[in-house]
CHARMM-style PDB file with segment names, atoms N, HN, CA, C and O in Angstrom:
ATOM      1  N   MET     1      13.951  34.921  28.385  1.00  0.00      PROA
ATOM      2  CA  MET     1      12.606  35.387  28.620  1.00  0.00      PROA
ATOM      3  C   MET     1      11.856  34.375  29.486  1.00  0.00      PROA
ATOM      4  O   MET     1      11.847  33.179  29.198  1.00  0.00      PROA
ATOM      5  N   ARG     2      11.240  34.867  30.530  1.00  0.00      PROA
ATOM      6  HN  ARG     2      11.248  35.839  30.764  1.00  0.00      PROA
ATOM      7  CA  ARG     2      10.486  33.996  31.438  1.00  0.00      PROA
ATOM      8  C   ARG     2       8.997  34.243  31.263  1.00  0.00      PROA
ATOM      9  O   ARG     2       8.564  35.356  30.963  1.00  0.00      PROA
ATOM     10  N   ILE     3       8.235  33.197  31.453  1.00  0.00      PROA
ATOM     11  HN  ILE     3       8.587  32.293  31.697  1.00  0.00      PROA
ATOM     12  CA  ILE     3       6.781  33.286  31.345  1.00  0.00      PROA
ATOM     13  C   ILE     3       6.228  33.658  32.717  1.00  0.00      PROA
ATOM     14  O   ILE     3       6.669  33.100  33.722  1.00  0.00      PROA
ATOM     15  N   PRO     4       5.272  34.588  32.783  1.00  0.00      PROA
ATOM     16  CA  PRO     4       4.696  34.969  34.079  1.00  0.00      PROA
ATOM     17  C   PRO     4       4.076  33.769  34.799  1.00  0.00      PROA
ATOM     18  O   PRO     4       3.526  32.865  34.169  1.00  0.00      PROA
ATOM     19  N   ALA     5       4.175  33.780  36.125  1.00  0.00      PROA
ATOM     20  HN  ALA     5       4.622  34.514  36.637  1.00  0.00      PROA
ATOM     21  CA  ALA     5       3.719  32.658  36.951  1.00  0.00      PROA
ATOM     22  C   ALA     5       2.230  32.366  36.770  1.00  0.00      PROA
ATOM     23  O   ALA     5       1.803  31.228  36.968  1.00  0.00      PROA
ATOM     24  N   ARG     6       1.446  33.351  36.405  1.00  0.00      PROA
ATOM     25  HN  ARG     6       1.792  34.275  36.245  1.00  0.00      PROA
ATOM     26  CA  ARG     6       0.004  33.113  36.248  1.00  0.00      PROA
ATOM     27  C   ARG     6      -0.298  32.132  35.110  1.00  0.00      PROA
ATOM     28  O   ARG     6      -1.386  31.559  35.055  1.00  0.00      PROA
ATOM     29  N   PHE     7       0.659  31.943  34.210  1.00  0.00      PROA
ATOM     30  HN  PHE     7       1.543  32.408  34.254  1.00  0.00      PROA
ATOM     31  CA  PHE     7       0.481  30.999  33.112  1.00  0.00      PROA
ATOM     32  C   PHE     7       1.018  29.609  33.433  1.00  0.00      PROA
ATOM     33  O   PHE     7       1.021  28.737  32.564  1.00  0.00      PROA
ATOM     34  N   ALA     8       1.469  29.387  34.661  1.00  0.00      PROA
ATOM     35  HN  ALA     8       1.467  30.095  35.367  1.00  0.00      PROA
ATOM     36  CA  ALA     8       2.055  28.099  35.051  1.00  0.00      PROA
ATOM     37  C   ALA     8       1.117  26.916  34.813  1.00  0.00      PROA
ATOM     38  O   ALA     8       1.566  25.896  34.290  1.00  0.00      PROA
ATOM     39  N   PRO     9      -0.176  27.010  35.177  1.00  0.00      PROA
ATOM     40  CA  PRO     9      -1.050  25.848  34.918  1.00  0.00      PROA
ATOM     41  C   PRO     9      -1.180  25.512  33.435  1.00  0.00      PROA
ATOM     42  O   PRO     9      -1.249  24.337  33.075  1.00  0.00      PROA
ATOM     43  N   ILE    10      -1.213  26.508  32.586  1.00  0.00      PROA
ATOM     44  HN  ILE    10      -1.157  27.462  32.879  1.00  0.00      PROA
ATOM     45  CA  ILE    10      -1.327  26.266  31.152  1.00  0.00      PROA
ATOM     46  C   ILE    10      -0.029  25.669  30.610  1.00  0.00      PROA
ATOM     47  O   ILE    10      -0.056  24.741  29.802  1.00  0.00      PROA
ATOM     48  N   LEU    11       1.104  26.205  31.057  1.00  0.00      PROA
ATOM     49  HN  LEU    11       1.126  26.959  31.713  1.00  0.00      PROA
ATOM     50  CA  LEU    11       2.394  25.669  30.629  1.00  0.00      PROA
ATOM     51  C   LEU    11       2.571  24.238  31.117  1.00  0.00      PROA
ATOM     52  O   LEU    11       3.065  23.383  30.383  1.00  0.00      PROA
ATOM     53  N   PHE    12       2.166  23.980  32.363  1.00  0.00      PROA
ATOM     54  HN  PHE    12       1.765  24.675  32.959  1.00  0.00      PROA
ATOM     55  CA  PHE    12       2.218  22.627  32.907  1.00  0.00      PROA
ATOM     56  C   PHE    12       1.405  21.673  32.032  1.00  0.00      PROA
ATOM     57  O   PHE    12       1.890  20.604  31.662  1.00  0.00      PROA
ATOM     58  N   GLY    13       0.180  22.055  31.704  1.00  0.00      PROA
ATOM     59  HN  GLY    13      -0.214  22.924  32.004  1.00  0.00      PROA
ATOM     60  CA  GLY    13      -0.675  21.222  30.861  1.00  0.00      PROA
ATOM     61  C   GLY    13      -0.089  20.995  29.487  1.00  0.00      PROA
ATOM     62  O   GLY    13      -0.154  19.889  28.951  1.00  0.00      PROA
ATOM     63  N   ALA    14       0.482  22.036  28.917  1.00  0.00      PROA
ATOM     64  HN  ALA    14       0.535  22.935  29.353  1.00  0.00      PROA
ATOM     65  CA  ALA    14       1.075  21.916  27.583  1.00  0.00      PROA
ATOM     66  C   ALA    14       2.267  20.956  27.594  1.00  0.00      PROA
ATOM     67  O   ALA    14       2.350  20.059  26.755  1.00  0.00      PROA
ATOM     68  N   LEU    15       3.176  21.141  28.531  1.00  0.00      PROA
ATOM     69  HN  LEU    15       3.109  21.870  29.213  1.00  0.00      PROA
ATOM     70  CA  LEU    15       4.367  20.284  28.577  1.00  0.00      PROA
ATOM     71  C   LEU    15       4.023  18.841  28.916  1.00  0.00      PROA
ATOM     72  O   LEU    15       4.516  17.913  28.274  1.00  0.00      PROA
ATOM     73  N   LEU    16       3.184  18.655  29.918  1.00  0.00      PROA
ATOM     74  HN  LEU    16       2.784  19.409  30.439  1.00  0.00      PROA
ATOM     75  CA  LEU    16       2.817  17.291  30.307  1.00  0.00      PROA
ATOM     76  C   LEU    16       2.098  16.579  29.170  1.00  0.00      PROA
ATOM     77  O   LEU    16       2.377  15.412  28.898  1.00  0.00      PROA
ATOM     78  N   SER    17       1.182  17.263  28.509  1.00  0.00      PROA
ATOM     79  HN  SER    17       0.955  18.212  28.730  1.00  0.00      PROA
ATOM     80  CA  SER    17       0.433  16.620  27.438  1.00  0.00      PROA
ATOM     81  C   SER    17       1.305  16.321  26.217  1.00  0.00      PROA
ATOM     82  O   SER    17       1.117  15.294  25.565  1.00  0.00      PROA
ATOM     83  N   VAL    18       2.252  17.200  25.902  1.00  0.00      PROA
ATOM     84  HN  VAL    18       2.406  18.034  26.432  1.00  0.00      PROA
ATOM     85  CA  VAL    18       3.164  16.932  24.784  1.00  0.00      PROA
ATOM     86  C   VAL    18       3.999  15.686  25.066  1.00  0.00      PROA
ATOM     87  O   VAL    18       4.134  14.814  24.208  1.00  0.00      PROA
ATOM     88  N   ILE    19       4.549  15.610  26.258  1.00  0.00      PROA
ATOM     89  HN  ILE    19       4.439  16.319  26.955  1.00  0.00      PROA
ATOM     90  CA  ILE    19       5.375  14.452  26.627  1.00  0.00      PROA
ATOM     91  C   ILE    19       4.538  13.179  26.632  1.00  0.00      PROA
ATOM     92  O   ILE    19       4.957  12.151  26.100  1.00  0.00      PROA
ATOM     93  N   MET    20       3.353  13.250  27.235  1.00  0.00      PROA
ATOM     94  HN  MET    20       3.012  14.085  27.667  1.00  0.00      PROA
ATOM     95  CA  MET    20       2.477  12.089  27.331  1.00  0.00      PROA
ATOM     96  C   MET    20       2.056  11.597  25.941  1.00  0.00      PROA
ATOM     97  O   MET    20       2.126  10.402  25.654  1.00  0.00      PROA
ATOM     98  N   VAL    21       1.625  12.513  25.093  1.00  0.00      PROA
ATOM     99  HN  VAL    21       1.569  13.484  25.326  1.00  0.00      PROA
ATOM    100  CA  VAL    21       1.179  12.141  23.747  1.00  0.00      PROA
ATOM    101  C   VAL    21       2.334  11.547  22.945  1.00  0.00      PROA
ATOM    102  O   VAL    21       2.146  10.551  22.247  1.00  0.00      PROA
ATOM    103  N   ALA    22       3.508  12.132  23.032  1.00  0.00      PROA
ATOM    104  HN  ALA    22       3.661  12.941  23.600  1.00  0.00      PROA
ATOM    105  CA  ALA    22       4.654  11.631  22.276  1.00  0.00      PROA
ATOM    106  C   ALA    22       4.999  10.199  22.677  1.00  0.00      PROA
ATOM    107  O   ALA    22       5.224   9.349  21.816  1.00  0.00      PROA
ATOM    108  N   ILE    23       5.039   9.933  23.969  1.00  0.00      PROA
ATOM    109  HN  ILE    23       4.856  10.624  24.668  1.00  0.00      PROA
ATOM    110  CA  ILE    23       5.400   8.600  24.450  1.00  0.00      PROA
ATOM    111  C   ILE    23       4.313   7.584  24.128  1.00  0.00      PROA
ATOM    112  O   ILE    23       4.595   6.520  23.577  1.00  0.00      PROA
ATOM    113  N   VAL    24       3.079   7.910  24.470  1.00  0.00      PROA
ATOM    114  HN  VAL    24       2.850   8.774  24.918  1.00  0.00      PROA
ATOM    115  CA  VAL    24       1.987   6.949  24.293  1.00  0.00      PROA
ATOM    116  C   VAL    24       1.719   6.678  22.815  1.00  0.00      PROA
ATOM    117  O   VAL    24       1.515   5.526  22.433  1.00  0.00      PROA
ATOM    118  N   SER    25       1.715   7.710  21.982  1.00  0.00      PROA
ATOM    119  HN  SER    25       1.881   8.646  22.293  1.00  0.00      PROA
ATOM    120  CA  SER    25       1.434   7.465  20.568  1.00  0.00      PROA
ATOM    121  C   SER    25       2.541   6.655  19.905  1.00  0.00      PROA
ATOM    122  O   SER    25       2.255   5.817  19.050  1.00  0.00      PROA
ATOM    123  N   ALA    26       3.785   6.883  20.274  1.00  0.00      PROA
ATOM    124  HN  ALA    26       4.017   7.564  20.968  1.00  0.00      PROA
ATOM    125  CA  ALA    26       4.879   6.067  19.726  1.00  0.00      PROA
ATOM    126  C   ALA    26       4.734   4.616  20.163  1.00  0.00      PROA
ATOM    127  O   ALA    26       4.919   3.699  19.363  1.00  0.00      PROA
ATOM    128  N   PHE    27       4.406   4.414  21.421  1.00  0.00      PROA
ATOM    129  HN  PHE    27       4.256   5.159  22.071  1.00  0.00      PROA
ATOM    130  CA  PHE    27       4.244   3.058  21.951  1.00  0.00      PROA
ATOM    131  C   PHE    27       3.096   2.327  21.255  1.00  0.00      PROA
ATOM    132  O   PHE    27       3.258   1.193  20.805  1.00  0.00      PROA
ATOM    133  N   VAL    28       1.937   2.980  21.169  1.00  0.00      PROA
ATOM    134  HN  VAL    28       1.805   3.901  21.535  1.00  0.00      PROA
ATOM    135  CA  VAL    28       0.771   2.350  20.554  1.00  0.00      PROA
ATOM    136  C   VAL    28       1.025   2.068  19.078  1.00  0.00      PROA
ATOM    137  O   VAL    28       0.674   0.996  18.584  1.00  0.00      PROA
ATOM    138  N   LEU    29       1.621   3.000  18.383  1.00  0.00      PROA
ATOM    139  HN  LEU    29       1.907   3.871  18.784  1.00  0.00      PROA
ATOM    140  CA  LEU    29       1.917   2.794  16.960  1.00  0.00      PROA
ATOM    141  C   LEU    29       2.902   1.649  16.762  1.00  0.00      PROA
ATOM    142  O   LEU    29       2.726   0.828  15.861  1.00  0.00      PROA
ATOM    143  N   ALA    30       3.934   1.588  17.595  1.00  0.00      PROA
ATOM    144  HN  ALA    30       4.077   2.254  18.326  1.00  0.00      PROA
ATOM    145  CA  ALA    30       4.923   0.509  17.473  1.00  0.00      PROA
ATOM    146  C   ALA    30       4.304  -0.855  17.777  1.00  0.00      PROA
ATOM    147  O   ALA    30       4.616  -1.846  17.118  1.00  0.00      PROA
ATOM    148  N   ILE    31       3.424  -0.897  18.779  1.00  0.00      PROA
ATOM    149  HN  ILE    31       3.170  -0.092  19.314  1.00  0.00      PROA
ATOM    150  CA  ILE    31       2.772  -2.165  19.130  1.00  0.00      PROA
ATOM    151  C   ILE    31       1.796  -2.603  18.043  1.00  0.00      PROA
ATOM    152  O   ILE    31       1.748  -3.778  17.677  1.00  0.00      PROA
ATOM    153  N   SER    32       1.019  -1.651  17.530  1.00  0.00      PROA
ATOM    154  HN  SER    32       1.058  -0.697  17.827  1.00  0.00      PROA
ATOM    155  CA  SER    32      -0.035  -2.023  16.583  1.00  0.00      PROA
ATOM    156  C   SER    32       0.467  -2.255  15.162  1.00  0.00      PROA
ATOM    157  O   SER    32      -0.048  -3.128  14.465  1.00  0.00      PROA
ATOM    158  N   GLN    33       1.465  -1.487  14.721  1.00  0.00      PROA
ATOM    159  HN  GLN    33       1.884  -0.777  15.287  1.00  0.00      PROA
ATOM    160  CA  GLN    33       1.908  -1.596  13.331  1.00  0.00      PROA
ATOM    161  C   GLN    33       3.386  -1.930  13.178  1.00  0.00      PROA
ATOM    162  O   GLN    33       3.858  -2.183  12.070  1.00  0.00      PROA
ATOM    163  N   GLY    34       4.106  -1.930  14.275  1.00  0.00      PROA
ATOM    164  HN  GLY    34       3.722  -1.725  15.176  1.00  0.00      PROA
ATOM    165  CA  GLY    34       5.539  -2.174  14.206  1.00  0.00      PROA
ATOM    166  C   GLY    34       6.270  -0.923  13.728  1.00  0.00      PROA
ATOM    167  O   GLY    34       5.654   0.033  13.256  1.00  0.00      PROA
ATOM    168  N   ILE    35       7.571  -0.948  13.857  1.00  0.00      PROA
ATOM    169  HN  ILE    35       8.072  -1.724  14.240  1.00  0.00      PROA
ATOM    170  CA  ILE    35       8.385   0.184  13.400  1.00  0.00      PROA
ATOM    171  C   ILE    35       8.708  -0.074  11.931  1.00  0.00      PROA
ATOM    172  O   ILE    35       9.395  -1.035  11.586  1.00  0.00      PROA
ATOM    173  N   HSD    36       8.202   0.799  11.088  1.00  0.00      PROA
ATOM    174  HN  HSD    36       7.645   1.581  11.369  1.00  0.00      PROA
ATOM    175  CA  HSD    36       8.316   0.613   9.648  1.00  0.00      PROA
ATOM    176  C   HSD    36       8.873   1.889   9.016  1.00  0.00      PROA
ATOM    177  O   HSD    36       9.195   2.851   9.713  1.00  0.00      PROA
ATOM    178  N   GLU    37       8.980   1.882   7.700  1.00  0.00      PROA
ATOM    179  HN  GLU    37       8.718   1.100   7.134  1.00  0.00      PROA
ATOM    180  CA  GLU    37       9.620   2.987   6.980  1.00  0.00      PROA
ATOM    181  C   GLU    37       8.946   4.335   7.236  1.00  0.00      PROA
ATOM    182  O   GLU    37       9.645   5.337   7.383  1.00  0.00      PROA
ATOM    183  N   GLY    38       7.638   4.394   7.293  1.00  0.00      PROA
ATOM    184  HN  GLY    38       7.070   3.580   7.174  1.00  0.00      PROA
ATOM    185  CA  GLY    38       6.931   5.656   7.495  1.00  0.00      PROA
ATOM    186  C   GLY    38       6.565   5.922   8.942  1.00  0.00      PROA
ATOM    187  O   GLY    38       5.698   6.748   9.227  1.00  0.00      PROA
ATOM    188  N   PHE    39       7.226   5.220   9.863  1.00  0.00      PROA
ATOM    189  HN  PHE    39       7.931   4.549   9.631  1.00  0.00      PROA
ATOM    190  CA  PHE    39       6.883   5.309  11.286  1.00  0.00      PROA
ATOM    191  C   PHE    39       6.954   6.742  11.810  1.00  0.00      PROA
ATOM    192  O   PHE    39       6.013   7.205  12.455  1.00  0.00      PROA
ATOM    193  N   ALA    40       8.040   7.441  11.549  1.00  0.00      PROA
ATOM    194  HN  ALA    40       8.804   7.064  11.025  1.00  0.00      PROA
ATOM    195  CA  ALA    40       8.225   8.787  12.108  1.00  0.00      PROA
ATOM    196  C   ALA    40       7.150   9.750  11.616  1.00  0.00      PROA
ATOM    197  O   ALA    40       6.602  10.524  12.401  1.00  0.00      PROA
ATOM    198  N   ALA    41       6.850   9.706  10.334  1.00  0.00      PROA
ATOM    199  HN  ALA    41       7.295   9.077   9.696  1.00  0.00      PROA
ATOM    200  CA  ALA    41       5.823  10.599   9.784  1.00  0.00      PROA
ATOM    201  C   ALA    41       4.454  10.273  10.361  1.00  0.00      PROA
ATOM    202  O   ALA    41       3.685  11.173  10.700  1.00  0.00      PROA
ATOM    203  N   GLN    42       4.155   8.995  10.468  1.00  0.00      PROA
ATOM    204  HN  GLN    42       4.779   8.264  10.192  1.00  0.00      PROA
ATOM    205  CA  GLN    42       2.865   8.587  11.022  1.00  0.00      PROA
ATOM    206  C   GLN    42       2.775   8.963  12.505  1.00  0.00      PROA
ATOM    207  O   GLN    42       1.718   9.379  12.980  1.00  0.00      PROA
ATOM    208  N   TRP    43       3.870   8.818  13.222  1.00  0.00      PROA
ATOM    209  HN  TRP    43       4.728   8.481  12.836  1.00  0.00      PROA
ATOM    210  CA  TRP    43       3.919   9.169  14.642  1.00  0.00      PROA
ATOM    211  C   TRP    43       3.692  10.669  14.829  1.00  0.00      PROA
ATOM    212  O   TRP    43       2.913  11.075  15.692  1.00  0.00      PROA
ATOM    213  N   LEU    44       4.367  11.492  14.028  1.00  0.00      PROA
ATOM    214  HN  LEU    44       5.000  11.162  13.327  1.00  0.00      PROA
ATOM    215  CA  LEU    44       4.186  12.943  14.141  1.00  0.00      PROA
ATOM    216  C   LEU    44       2.753  13.358  13.802  1.00  0.00      PROA
ATOM    217  O   LEU    44       2.191  14.240  14.451  1.00  0.00      PROA
ATOM    218  N   GLU    45       2.170  12.728  12.795  1.00  0.00      PROA
ATOM    219  HN  GLU    45       2.626  12.012  12.268  1.00  0.00      PROA
ATOM    220  CA  GLU    45       0.784  13.019  12.440  1.00  0.00      PROA
ATOM    221  C   GLU    45      -0.156  12.643  13.585  1.00  0.00      PROA
ATOM    222  O   GLU    45      -1.080  13.388  13.913  1.00  0.00      PROA
ATOM    223  N   SER    46       0.085  11.497  14.178  1.00  0.00      PROA
ATOM    224  HN  SER    46       0.835  10.892  13.912  1.00  0.00      PROA
ATOM    225  CA  SER    46      -0.728  11.047  15.312  1.00  0.00      PROA
ATOM    226  C   SER    46      -0.603  12.014  16.488  1.00  0.00      PROA
ATOM    227  O   SER    46      -1.596  12.344  17.135  1.00  0.00      PROA
ATOM    228  N   CYS    47       0.610  12.462  16.756  1.00  0.00      PROA
ATOM    229  HN  CYS    47       1.417  12.194  16.230  1.00  0.00      PROA
ATOM    230  CA  CYS    47       0.827  13.426  17.841  1.00  0.00      PROA
ATOM    231  C   CYS    47       0.084  14.727  17.567  1.00  0.00      PROA
ATOM    232  O   CYS    47      -0.562  15.274  18.462  1.00  0.00      PROA
ATOM    233  N   ALA    48       0.169  15.214  16.364  1.00  0.00      PROA
ATOM    234  HN  ALA    48       0.693  14.770  15.637  1.00  0.00      PROA
ATOM    235  CA  ALA    48      -0.481  16.479  16.009  1.00  0.00      PROA
ATOM    236  C   ALA    48      -1.998  16.394  16.140  1.00  0.00      PROA
ATOM    237  O   ALA    48      -2.645  17.372  16.515  1.00  0.00      PROA
ATOM    238  N   LYS    49      -2.568  15.230  15.832  1.00  0.00      PROA
ATOM    239  HN  LYS    49      -2.043  14.436  15.527  1.00  0.00      PROA
ATOM    240  CA  LYS    49      -4.017  15.065  15.917  1.00  0.00      PROA
ATOM    241  C   LYS    49      -4.504  14.872  17.348  1.00  0.00      PROA
ATOM    242  O   LYS    49      -5.594  15.326  17.698  1.00  0.00      PROA
ATOM    243  N   THR    50      -3.716  14.211  18.167  1.00  0.00      PROA
ATOM    244  HN  THR    50      -2.831  13.842  17.883  1.00  0.00      PROA
ATOM    245  CA  THR    50      -4.181  13.880  19.522  1.00  0.00      PROA
ATOM    246  C   THR    50      -3.745  14.871  20.589  1.00  0.00      PROA
ATOM    247  O   THR    50      -4.352  14.912  21.659  1.00  0.00      PROA
ATOM    248  N   TRP    51      -2.721  15.668  20.339  1.00  0.00      PROA
ATOM    249  HN  TRP    51      -2.228  15.635  19.469  1.00  0.00      PROA
ATOM    250  CA  TRP    51      -2.247  16.590  21.357  1.00  0.00      PROA
ATOM    251  C   TRP    51      -3.308  17.589  21.822  1.00  0.00      PROA
ATOM    252  O   TRP    51      -3.416  17.821  23.026  1.00  0.00      PROA
ATOM    253  N   PRO    52      -4.092  18.188  20.930  1.00  0.00      PROA
ATOM    254  CA  PRO    52      -5.106  19.134  21.433  1.00  0.00      PROA
ATOM    255  C   PRO    52      -6.082  18.503  22.434  1.00  0.00      PROA
ATOM    256  O   PRO    52      -6.482  19.146  23.404  1.00  0.00      PROA
ATOM    257  N   VAL    53      -6.458  17.262  22.198  1.00  0.00      PROA
ATOM    258  HN  VAL    53      -6.134  16.739  21.410  1.00  0.00      PROA
ATOM    259  CA  VAL    53      -7.362  16.567  23.119  1.00  0.00      PROA
ATOM    260  C   VAL    53      -6.672  16.339  24.459  1.00  0.00      PROA
ATOM    261  O   VAL    53      -7.259  16.575  25.514  1.00  0.00      PROA
ATOM    262  N   ALA    54      -5.438  15.884  24.412  1.00  0.00      PROA
ATOM    263  HN  ALA    54      -4.961  15.691  23.555  1.00  0.00      PROA
ATOM    264  CA  ALA    54      -4.691  15.637  25.651  1.00  0.00      PROA
ATOM    265  C   ALA    54      -4.446  16.932  26.416  1.00  0.00      PROA
ATOM    266  O   ALA    54      -4.534  16.944  27.644  1.00  0.00      PROA
ATOM    267  N   PHE    55      -4.144  18.009  25.724  1.00  0.00      PROA
ATOM    268  HN  PHE    55      -4.073  18.000  24.726  1.00  0.00      PROA
ATOM    269  CA  PHE    55      -3.893  19.293  26.378  1.00  0.00      PROA
ATOM    270  C   PHE    55      -5.125  19.759  27.137  1.00  0.00      PROA
ATOM    271  O   PHE    55      -5.029  20.153  28.300  1.00  0.00      PROA
ATOM    272  N   VAL    56      -6.270  19.717  26.493  1.00  0.00      PROA
ATOM    273  HN  VAL    56      -6.348  19.397  25.549  1.00  0.00      PROA
ATOM    274  CA  VAL    56      -7.510  20.130  27.163  1.00  0.00      PROA
ATOM    275  C   VAL    56      -7.805  19.215  28.344  1.00  0.00      PROA
ATOM    276  O   VAL    56      -8.171  19.687  29.421  1.00  0.00      PROA
ATOM    277  N   ALA    57      -7.648  17.915  28.148  1.00  0.00      PROA
ATOM    278  HN  ALA    57      -7.350  17.531  27.274  1.00  0.00      PROA
ATOM    279  CA  ALA    57      -7.923  16.966  29.229  1.00  0.00      PROA
ATOM    280  C   ALA    57      -7.013  17.208  30.430  1.00  0.00      PROA
ATOM    281  O   ALA    57      -7.485  17.269  31.565  1.00  0.00      PROA
ATOM    282  N   VAL    58      -5.729  17.343  30.187  1.00  0.00      PROA
ATOM    283  HN  VAL    58      -5.345  17.293  29.265  1.00  0.00      PROA
ATOM    284  CA  VAL    58      -4.781  17.564  31.285  1.00  0.00      PROA
ATOM    285  C   VAL    58      -5.068  18.890  31.984  1.00  0.00      PROA
ATOM    286  O   VAL    58      -5.043  18.963  33.212  1.00  0.00      PROA
ATOM    287  N   THR    59      -5.335  19.921  31.219  1.00  0.00      PROA
ATOM    288  HN  THR    59      -5.356  19.862  30.221  1.00  0.00      PROA
ATOM    289  CA  THR    59      -5.581  21.245  31.799  1.00  0.00      PROA
ATOM    290  C   THR    59      -6.848  21.248  32.654  1.00  0.00      PROA
ATOM    291  O   THR    59      -6.887  21.896  33.700  1.00  0.00      PROA
ATOM    292  N   LEU    60      -7.867  20.541  32.223  1.00  0.00      PROA
ATOM    293  HN  LEU    60      -7.836  20.015  31.373  1.00  0.00      PROA
ATOM    294  CA  LEU    60      -9.118  20.515  32.989  1.00  0.00      PROA
ATOM    295  C   LEU    60      -9.074  19.548  34.167  1.00  0.00      PROA
ATOM    296  O   LEU    60      -9.682  19.811  35.205  1.00  0.00      PROA
ATOM    297  N   VAL    61      -8.367  18.439  34.020  1.00  0.00      PROA
ATOM    298  HN  VAL    61      -7.873  18.225  33.177  1.00  0.00      PROA
ATOM    299  CA  VAL    61      -8.359  17.399  35.049  1.00  0.00      PROA
ATOM    300  C   VAL    61      -7.301  17.644  36.130  1.00  0.00      PROA
ATOM    301  O   VAL    61      -7.488  17.211  37.267  1.00  0.00      PROA
ATOM    302  N   ALA    62      -6.214  18.314  35.812  1.00  0.00      PROA
ATOM    303  HN  ALA    62      -6.062  18.665  34.888  1.00  0.00      PROA
ATOM    304  CA  ALA    62      -5.106  18.500  36.761  1.00  0.00      PROA
ATOM    305  C   ALA    62      -5.536  19.129  38.091  1.00  0.00      PROA
ATOM    306  O   ALA    62      -5.111  18.636  39.136  1.00  0.00      PROA
ATOM    307  N   PRO    63      -6.353  20.186  38.113  1.00  0.00      PROA
ATOM    308  CA  PRO    63      -6.753  20.746  39.407  1.00  0.00      PROA
ATOM    309  C   PRO    63      -7.513  19.743  40.279  1.00  0.00      PROA
ATOM    310  O   PRO    63      -7.304  19.694  41.491  1.00  0.00      PROA
ATOM    311  N   TRP    64      -8.381  18.958  39.677  1.00  0.00      PROA
ATOM    312  HN  TRP    64      -8.551  18.998  38.693  1.00  0.00      PROA
ATOM    313  CA  TRP    64      -9.129  17.949  40.416  1.00  0.00      PROA
ATOM    314  C   TRP    64      -8.180  16.885  40.969  1.00  0.00      PROA
ATOM    315  O   TRP    64      -8.320  16.469  42.120  1.00  0.00      PROA
ATOM    316  N   VAL    65      -7.225  16.445  40.166  1.00  0.00      PROA
ATOM    317  HN  VAL    65      -7.112  16.782  39.231  1.00  0.00      PROA
ATOM    318  CA  VAL    65      -6.266  15.437  40.613  1.00  0.00      PROA
ATOM    319  C   VAL    65      -5.432  15.976  41.773  1.00  0.00      PROA
ATOM    320  O   VAL    65      -5.167  15.251  42.732  1.00  0.00      PROA
ATOM    321  N   ARG    66      -5.019  17.237  41.694  1.00  0.00      PROA
ATOM    322  HN  ARG    66      -5.234  17.826  40.915  1.00  0.00      PROA
ATOM    323  CA  ARG    66      -4.254  17.833  42.800  1.00  0.00      PROA
ATOM    324  C   ARG    66      -5.060  17.820  44.097  1.00  0.00      PROA
ATOM    325  O   ARG    66      -4.513  17.541  45.164  1.00  0.00      PROA
ATOM    326  N   LYS    67      -6.354  18.121  44.012  1.00  0.00      PROA
ATOM    327  HN  LYS    67      -6.799  18.349  43.146  1.00  0.00      PROA
ATOM    328  CA  LYS    67      -7.218  18.103  45.202  1.00  0.00      PROA
ATOM    329  C   LYS    67      -7.340  16.690  45.767  1.00  0.00      PROA
ATOM    330  O   LYS    67      -7.241  16.490  46.977  1.00  0.00      PROA
ATOM    331  N   VAL    68      -7.552  15.723  44.896  1.00  0.00      PROA
ATOM    332  HN  VAL    68      -7.632  15.886  43.913  1.00  0.00      PROA
ATOM    333  CA  VAL    68      -7.671  14.334  45.352  1.00  0.00      PROA
ATOM    334  C   VAL    68      -6.378  13.888  46.014  1.00  0.00      PROA
ATOM    335  O   VAL    68      -6.407  13.282  47.085  1.00  0.00      PROA
ATOM    336  N   VAL    69      -5.255  14.178  45.394  1.00  0.00      PROA
ATOM    337  HN  VAL    69      -5.231  14.671  44.524  1.00  0.00      PROA
ATOM    338  CA  VAL    69      -3.959  13.803  45.966  1.00  0.00      PROA
ATOM    339  C   VAL    69      -3.768  14.496  47.316  1.00  0.00      PROA
ATOM    340  O   VAL    69      -3.271  13.878  48.258  1.00  0.00      PROA
ATOM    341  N   GLY    70      -4.154  15.761  47.421  1.00  0.00      PROA
ATOM    342  HN  GLY    70      -4.557  16.263  46.656  1.00  0.00      PROA
ATOM    343  CA  GLY    70      -4.046  16.478  48.680  1.00  0.00      PROA
ATOM    344  C   GLY    70      -4.862  15.850  49.788  1.00  0.00      PROA
ATOM    345  O   GLY    70      -4.445  15.855  50.946  1.00  0.00      PROA
ATOM    346  N   ARG    71      -6.026  15.306  49.444  1.00  0.00      PROA
ATOM    347  HN  ARG    71      -6.364  15.303  48.503  1.00  0.00      PROA
ATOM    348  CA  ARG    71      -6.887  14.661  50.437  1.00  0.00      PROA
ATOM    349  C   ARG    71      -6.381  13.270  50.813  1.00  0.00      PROA
ATOM    350  O   ARG    71      -6.604  12.807  51.931  1.00  0.00      PROA
ATOM    351  N   LEU    72      -5.709  12.613  49.894  1.00  0.00      PROA
ATOM    352  HN  LEU    72      -5.527  12.989  48.986  1.00  0.00      PROA
ATOM    353  CA  LEU    72      -5.236  11.254  50.141  1.00  0.00      PROA
ATOM    354  C   LEU    72      -3.880  11.184  50.822  1.00  0.00      PROA
ATOM    355  O   LEU    72      -3.489  10.132  51.327  1.00  0.00      PROA
ATOM    356  N   THR    73      -3.168  12.293  50.836  1.00  0.00      PROA
ATOM    357  HN  THR    73      -3.486  13.147  50.426  1.00  0.00      PROA
ATOM    358  CA  THR    73      -1.832  12.287  51.443  1.00  0.00      PROA
ATOM    359  C   THR    73      -1.831  13.104  52.736  1.00  0.00      PROA
ATOM    360  O   THR    73      -2.688  13.958  52.962  1.00  0.00      PROA
ATOM    361  N   ALA    74      -0.858  12.813  53.555  1.00  0.00      PROA
ATOM    362  HN  ALA    74      -0.162  12.119  53.371  1.00  0.00      PROA
ATOM    363  CA  ALA    74      -0.756  13.487  54.850  1.00  0.00      PROA
ATOM    364  C   ALA    74      -0.099  14.833  54.736  1.00  0.00      PROA
ATOM    365  OT1 ALA    74       0.062  15.528  55.739  1.00  0.00      PROA
TER     366      ALA     74
END
């Protein structure tokens, strides 16, 4: 099953934000508290809480970033 092309910006925002949140939250948690017994559960909880914010931010900011990049590149 393929998703219609009109949903590409939303899918882009969802995938990028999931990847970004997963990497950054794991990194920040490991730096601040170290890798400990409850690390995975705490990491998943952190991802679940922060992903909605990242998704909205990426979805709203991506068009502006594309325009800026278009103006800055040849």
